[in-house]
N, C-alpha and C positions, 0 to 999 in steps of 0.2 A: 060364521064369524061376523060380528057387527062392525060397522064403520068406526065406532069409538074405540073398540079394542084394537083394530088395526093401527089407528093413530097412536094409541098407547104403546103398542109394540114398537113402532117406529121411534117414538120419543125415547123409550127405554134403550133402543139400539144406539141412537145418536148420543145419549148420555153416557153409555158404556164406552163408546168410541172416544169421547172426550175425556173420560176419567182414566182410561188405560193409555191412550196415546198422548194426552196433554202434558204429563210430567216430562216425558222424553222430548217432546217438541219444545217445551219451555227451557229445558236444559240446553238443547241445541241452539235455540234463539239467543239465550244469554251468552253462551260461549262464542257464538258467531259475532254477536255485537261487541263483546270484549276484544276479540281478536281483530275485528275490523277497526275499532278505535286504536288499538295498539299499532296496527299496520299503517293507519293514517298518520299517527303521531311520529312514527319512526321512519316513514317512507320506505318500508320494506314491502316489496310486492312479490313475495314468494308464495306460490300456490300451495306448497306442502305445509307452510306455516299455518294456513287456515284449515286445511283438511285433516292433517294427522292429529292435532290436539282435539279437534271436535270429534273425530272418530273414536279416539281413546276414551274421552269423557262420556260420550253418548253410550258407548258399550258398557262402561262402568255403571252409568245410571240405569241402563237396562238390566244389568246384573243385580243391582240393589233393589229395583222395583219389580223384578220378575215374580216374586212370590205374591205381591199384591195384585199384579195383573192377572196371574193365573187364578187366584181365588175369585177375583171379580168376574172374569170371563167364565169360569166354571159355574158360578152361581147364576149368571145370565143364561147360559146354555141349559142348565137344569130347569130354569123357569120356562124357557122356550119349549123344551121337550115335554114338560108337564102341561103346558098350554096346548100343544099339539095332541097329546094323549087325551085331554079333556074335551076335544072337539067331537070325538066319536063316542 
């Protein structure tokens, strides 16, 4: 395996990490920011107020994007296994 193909595999791996984990992290960031602004505006410092809604919404987002993530990762692993089989 050449150096350029190793770099290409790493680039593809990082891109797939970004594309599968990015939407969930973006949802968690937006919800956390919204809840933080709400807590600052109302002076409510309850820990469950920041944790429970974020947990519920992130789980919902994971449920909605699970099909996309499964297809994306299945395609990536099929490519990786084909690349491994092509070495020999």
